[in-house]
C-alpha positions as semicolon CSV with decimal commas, in nm:
position;residue;x (nm);y (nm);z (nm)
1;X;0,759;13,605;4,492
2;X;0,726;13,387;4,804
3;X;0,629;13,020;4,805
4;X;0,261;13,084;4,886
5;X;0,234;13,332;4,597
6;X;0,404;13,092;4,360
7;X;0,165;12,811;4,454
8;X;-0,141;13,031;4,397
9;X;-0,009;13,153;4,063
10;X;0,063;12,797;3,950
11;X;-0,276;12,670;4,064
12;X;-0,445;12,959;3,886
13;X;-0,251;12,899;3,564
14;X;-0,341;12,530;3,566
15;X;-0,711;12,616;3,605
16;X;-0,696;12,861;3,315
17;X;-0,521;12,616;3,083
18;X;-0,771;12,344;3,174
19;X;-1,055;12,592;3,104
20;X;-1,199;12,557;3,452
21;X;-1,383;12,845;3,629
22;X;-1,124;13,103;3,734
23;X;-1,294;13,441;3,795
24;X;-1,534;13,567;4,064
25;X;-1,677;13,918;4,086
26;X;-1,771;13,984;4,448
27;X;-1,970;14,287;4,562
28;X;-1,905;14,297;4,936
29;X;-2,137;14,598;4,969
30;X;-2,353;14,818;4,748
31;X;-2,317;15,112;4,986
32;X;-2,107;15,397;4,847
33;X;-2,001;15,748;4,939
34;X;-2,029;15,859;4,574
35;X;-2,319;15,882;4,331
36;X;-2,172;15,806;3,988
37;X;-2,453;15,841;3,730
38;X;-2,344;15,538;3,522
39;X;-2,374;15,310;3,826
40;X;-2,693;15,218;4,009
41;X;-2,534;15,007;4,281
42;X;-2,514;15,288;4,536
43;X;-2,893;15,324;4,522
44;X;-2,942;14,953;4,603
45;X;-2,750;14,917;4,926
46;X;-2,865;14,743;5,243
47;X;-2,768;14,799;5,610
48;X;-2,437;14,632;5,707
49;X;-2,616;14,367;5,911
50;X;-2,790;14,235;5,598
51;X;-2,474;14,203;5,388
52;X;-2,282;13,876;5,366
53;X;-2,105;13,797;5,694
54;X;-1,747;13,684;5,747
55;X;-1,870;13,333;5,815
56;X;-2,053;13,334;5,482
57;X;-1,737;13,455;5,307
58;X;-1,540;13,173;5,472
59;X;-1,794;12,922;5,343
60;X;-1,776;13,074;4,994
61;X;-1,397;13,057;4,997
62;X;-1,408;12,692;5,101
63;X;-1,648;12,606;4,819
64;X;-1,435;12,793;4,565
65;X;-1,118;12,616;4,676
66;X;-1,272;12,280;4,583
67;X;-1,285;12,395;4,221
68;X;-0,937;12,550;4,210
69;X;-0,776;12,891;4,246
70;X;-0,987;13,196;4,156
71;X;-0,920;13,557;4,076
72;X;-1,155;13,720;4,330
73;X;-1,240;14,079;4,239
74;X;-1,358;14,253;4,557
75;X;-1,586;14,538;4,452
76;X;-1,882;14,750;4,560
77;X;-2,035;15,002;4,597
78;X;-1,729;15,113;4,787
79;X;-1,562;14,813;4,958
80;X;-1,376;15,032;5,208
81;X;-1,708;15,110;5,377
82;X;-1,695;14,762;5,527
83;X;-1,523;14,766;5,865
84;X;-1,421;14,402;5,820
85;X;-1,267;14,441;5,473
86;X;-0,920;14,337;5,594
87;X;-1,058;14,006;5,717
88;X;-1,246;13,954;5,389
89;X;-0,918;14,000;5,199
90;X;-0,743;13,767;5,442
91;X;-1,007;13,497;5,391
92;X;-0,970;13,489;5,012
93;X;-0,592;13,533;5,017
94;X;-0,550;13,190;5,174
95;X;-0,597;13,002;4,847
96;X;-0,705;13,257;4,589
97;X;-0,591;13,583;4,427
98;X;-0,782;13,880;4,573
99;X;-0,807;14,211;4,387
100;X;-0,967;14,529;4,519
101;X;-1,148;14,805;4,328
102;X;-1,207;15,132;4,513
103;X;-1,274;15,500;4,449
104;X;-0,987;15,571;4,690
105;X;-1,168;15,814;4,917
106;X;-1,096;15,628;5,243
107;X;-0,748;15,498;5,163
108;X;-0,491;15,586;5,431
109;X;-0,123;15,481;5,439
110;X;-0,199;15,249;5,731
111;X;-0,493;15,085;5,554
112;X;-0,293;15,040;5,233
113;X;-0,019;14,857;5,423
114;X;-0,272;14,647;5,613
115;X;-0,448;14,542;5,292
116;X;-0,129;14,409;5,136
117;X;-0,024;14,251;5,466
118;X;-0,361;14,071;5,461
119;X;-0,275;13,921;5,122
120;X;-0,417;14,164;4,866
121;X;-0,254;14,095;4,530
122;X;-0,363;14,398;4,328
123;X;-0,562;14,720;4,374
124;X;-0,736;14,939;4,118
125;X;-0,853;15,296;4,177
126;X;-1,122;15,454;3,958
127;X;-1,011;15,767;3,768
128;X;-1,198;15,871;3,452
129;X;-1,067;16,218;3,365
130;X;-0,726;16,386;3,393
131;X;-0,870;16,710;3,533
132;X;-1,029;16,715;3,880
133;X;-1,333;16,919;3,780
134;X;-1,468;16,665;3,531
135;X;-1,380;16,361;3,740
136;X;-1,543;16,511;4,050
137;X;-1,853;16,608;3,852
138;X;-1,890;16,255;3,713
139;X;-1,841;16,099;4,057
140;X;-2,074;16,344;4,231
141;X;-1,840;16,474;4,501
142;X;-1,576;16,746;4,515
143;X;-1,228;16,625;4,601
144;X;-1,274;16,276;4,454
145;X;-0,993;16,314;4,197
146;X;-0,744;16,435;4,458
147;X;-0,833;16,149;4,693
148;X;-0,806;15,893;4,410
149;X;-0,454;15,995;4,305
150;X;-0,349;16,007;4,669
151;X;-0,482;15,652;4,712
152;X;-0,278;15,543;4,408
153;X;0,040;15,676;4,567
154;X;-0,036;15,524;4,907
155;X;-0,111;15,184;4,760
156;X;0,203;15,194;4,544
157;X;0,420;15,276;4,845
158;X;0,262;14,997;5,050
159;X;0,264;14,722;4,786
160;X;0,543;14,462;4,815
161;X;0,590;14,478;4,436
162;X;0,520;14,851;4,415
163;X;0,346;14,974;4,098
164;X;0,309;14,621;3,958
165;X;0,030;14,570;4,210
166;X;-0,153;14,901;4,159
167;X;-0,339;15,044;3,862
168;X;-0,574;15,320;3,755
169;X;-0,910;15,191;3,630
170;X;-1,077;15,412;3,369
171;X;-1,430;15,371;3,237
172;X;-1,400;15,427;2,861
173;X;-1,670;15,655;2,719
174;X;-1,708;15,913;2,445
175;X;-1,658;16,189;2,701
176;X;-1,301;16,083;2,783
177;X;-1,172;15,904;2,469
178;X;-0,955;16,205;2,382
179;X;-0,813;16,208;2,737
180;X;-0,675;15,853;2,737
181;X;-0,320;15,943;2,632
182;X;-0,308;16,215;2,896
183;X;-0,436;15,972;3,162
184;X;-0,185;15,707;3,055
185;X;0,098;15,957;3,088
186;X;-0,027;16,048;3,437
187;X;-0,030;15,685;3,553
188;X;0,310;15,620;3,392
189;X;0,458;15,917;3,578
190;X;0,331;15,765;3,902
191;X;0,486;15,428;3,812
192;X;0,163;15,228;3,828
193;X;-0,041;15,032;3,577
194;X;-0,355;15,134;3,392
195;X;-0,666;14,940;3,290
196;X;-0,979;15,020;3,088
197;X;-1,334;14,896;3,092
198;X;-1,591;14,992;2,830
199;X;-1,888;15,183;2,966
200;X;-2,192;14,960;3,008
201;X;-2,520;15,122;2,910
202;X;-2,762;14,829;2,912
203;X;-2,678;14,610;3,210
204;X;-2,867;14,572;3,537
205;X;-2,826;14,857;3,790
206;X;-2,659;15,081;3,536
207;X;-2,733;15,451;3,542
208;X;-2,763;15,697;3,257
209;X;-2,436;15,888;3,286
210;X;-2,184;15,887;3,005
211;X;-2,208;15,787;2,640
212;X;-2,058;15,482;2,473
213;X;-1,767;15,584;2,247
214;X;-1,838;15,617;1,878
215;X;-1,660;15,358;1,660
216;X;-1,407;15,315;1,524
217;X;-1,187;15,325;1,833
218;X;-1,016;14,984;1,854
219;X;-0,720;15,075;1,631
220;X;-0,662;15,387;1,839
221;X;-0,662;15,178;2,157
222;X;-0,423;14,920;2,012
223;X;-0,179;15,199;1,923
224;X;-0,191;15,316;2,285
225;X;-0,143;14,954;2,401
226;X;0,183;14,933;2,204
227;X;0,302;15,277;2,319
228;X;0,227;15,227;2,688
229;X;0,353;14,895;2,826
230;X;0,183;14,964;3,159
231;X;-0,163;14,944;2,994
232;X;-0,293;14,619;3,147
233;X;-0,561;14,509;2,904
234;X;-0,582;14,205;2,679
235;X;-0,545;14,297;2,313
236;X;-0,839;14,074;2,231
237;X;-1,060;14,289;2,453
238;X;-0,953;14,609;2,276
239;X;-0,998;14,457;1,931
240;X;-1,353;14,349;2,014
241;X;-1,474;14,694;2,119
242;X;-1,552;14,810;1,764
243;X;-1,737;14,488;1,688
244;X;-1,948;14,531;2,000
245;X;-2,023;14,899;1,934
246;X;-2,118;14,821;1,573
247;X;-2,350;14,543;1,697
248;X;-2,160;14,265;1,527
249;X;-2,194;13,918;1,678
250;X;-1,915;13,838;1,922
251;X;-1,810;13,492;2,048
252;X;-2,042;13,349;2,317
253;X;-1,969;13,500;2,657
254;X;-1,785;13,270;2,898
255;X;-1,923;13,431;3,213
256;X;-2,144;13,175;3,380
257;X;-1,907;12,899;3,279
258;X;-1,562;13,029;3,372
259;X;-1,664;13,325;3,582
260;X;-1,960;13,445;3,783
261;X;-2,088;13,718;4,014
262;X;-2,181;13,706;4,384
263;X;-2,358;14,016;4,515
264;X;-2,364;14,174;4,860
265;X;-2,652;13,956;4,985
266;X;-2,533;13,628;4,834
267;X;-2,718;13,610;4,501
268;X;-2,519;13,432;4,229
269;X;-2,553;13,547;3,867
270;X;-2,349;13,504;3,551
271;X;-2,212;13,858;3,570
272;X;-2,275;14,213;3,686
273;X;-2,481;14,288;3,377
274;X;-2,731;14,012;3,463
275;X;-2,722;14,061;3,838
276;X;-3,102;14,092;3,848
277;X;-3,140;13,736;3,717
278;X;-2,965;13,520;3,980
279;X;-2,949;13,142;3,966
280;X;-2,971;13,112;4,342
281;X;-2,830;13,238;4,670
282;X;-2,541;13,098;4,873
283;X;-2,757;13,169;5,177
284;X;-3,010;12,911;5,065
285;X;-2,811;12,633;4,900
286;X;-2,453;12,519;4,832
287;X;-2,258;12,714;4,572
288;X;-2,185;12,390;4,384
289;X;-2,554;12,335;4,312
290;X;-2,598;12,691;4,188
291;X;-2,294;12,669;3,960
292;X;-2,408;12,338;3,812
293;X;-2,745;12,495;3,729
294;X;-2,585;12,812;3,591
295;X;-2,327;12,624;3,383
296;X;-2,595;12,411;3,220
297;X;-2,801;12,718;3,133
298;X;-2,505;12,930;3,021
299;X;-2,374;12,667;2,780
300;X;-2,639;12,766;2,527
301;X;-2,656;13,137;2,612
302;X;-2,497;13,383;2,371
303;X;-2,531;13,712;2,557
304;X;-2,419;14,021;2,364
305;X;-2,509;14,272;2,635
306;X;-2,165;14,413;2,718
307;X;-1,795;14,416;2,636
308;X;-1,658;14,520;2,975
309;X;-1,317;14,430;3,122
310;X;-1,452;14,134;3,319
311;X;-1,601;13,981;3,004
312;X;-1,285;14,060;2,811
313;X;-1,076;13,887;3,077
314;X;-1,281;13,568;3,076
315;X;-1,304;13,576;2,695
316;X;-0,931;13,618;2,639
317;X;-0,822;13,344;2,876
318;X;-1,121;13,115;2,823
319;X;-1,060;13,094;2,449
320;X;-0,713;12,954;2,514
321;X;-0,527;13,171;2,263
322;X;-0,147;13,174;2,298
323;X;-0,138;13,551;2,246
324;X;-0,369;13,602;2,546
325;X;-0,150;13,379;2,761
326;X;0,146;13,594;2,661
327;X;-0,049;13,909;2,752
328;X;-0,127;13,754;3,091
329;X;0,238;13,672;3,156
330;X;0,385;13,998;3,028
331;X;0,121;14,258;3,112
332;X;-0,126;14,139;3,371
333;X;0,085;13,971;3,640
334;X;0,144;14,153;3,967
335;X;0,483;14,006;4,057
């Protein structure tokens, strides 16, 4: 780990311990080359000229840096459709921790190297089924599975810390719950990490593909967590899945207070699930004003709409539990 990395990691850790905002979900585009049925983002894209510009990203980065060091999750749509993605990564890598989530279709060896050279800290590639036929069918395009695994290998070879900086991201649903062990073995064989996010069926811009897994499932997931040390998920997130699926009341969501979402045209919302209810736009007013308004409103909001990985991340670290800090140090770090 070089000095710049160490400084970012320390700044981030201090922000987490002090329970300051530490997570940003950033859709740099809604455009996508795939048509996954559980996602409605690809149907809500705009022409490139209407998406946030590099200058707007620089302004956003500057505003974020005043509050501390953030985990910036660069998402889409498909982020690789942006010609200026390398510069976007470079902008946020100055003082923050940029992650990238992609379907892998456009990943070349040259691009993988360039992304990490630009300061990318971690990359996740979406893979939901171990067999190409089912994954391709779910993603709406033949060849998607092959391209995704190829992207995993190219990113692993390009990453300074190899497989510690690359992981498979699987959307957990009833249709693939019996495939998880197989998928975990596949990612382990490729010497990369693995992460899970529970299928969302009620959020904004969510499609109708896939079915939420039937409970109980948490104990099964915890067993896999202990068996596969490359499974990068907080235990607290896995333990809460049954409670969510059984409609039990979960702790108040910390998104809106310690994390938030910025979409491809600058609208700021608590999270992806509430993306249709923004608190303002960074194109119209300073981010600080929007966050003050959102924080005040979110303090009394107990949303129970999802239990996805982004909520699980903010929940685990925001609650300040020692066990979650240990999970962060032992499982989630990229170096």
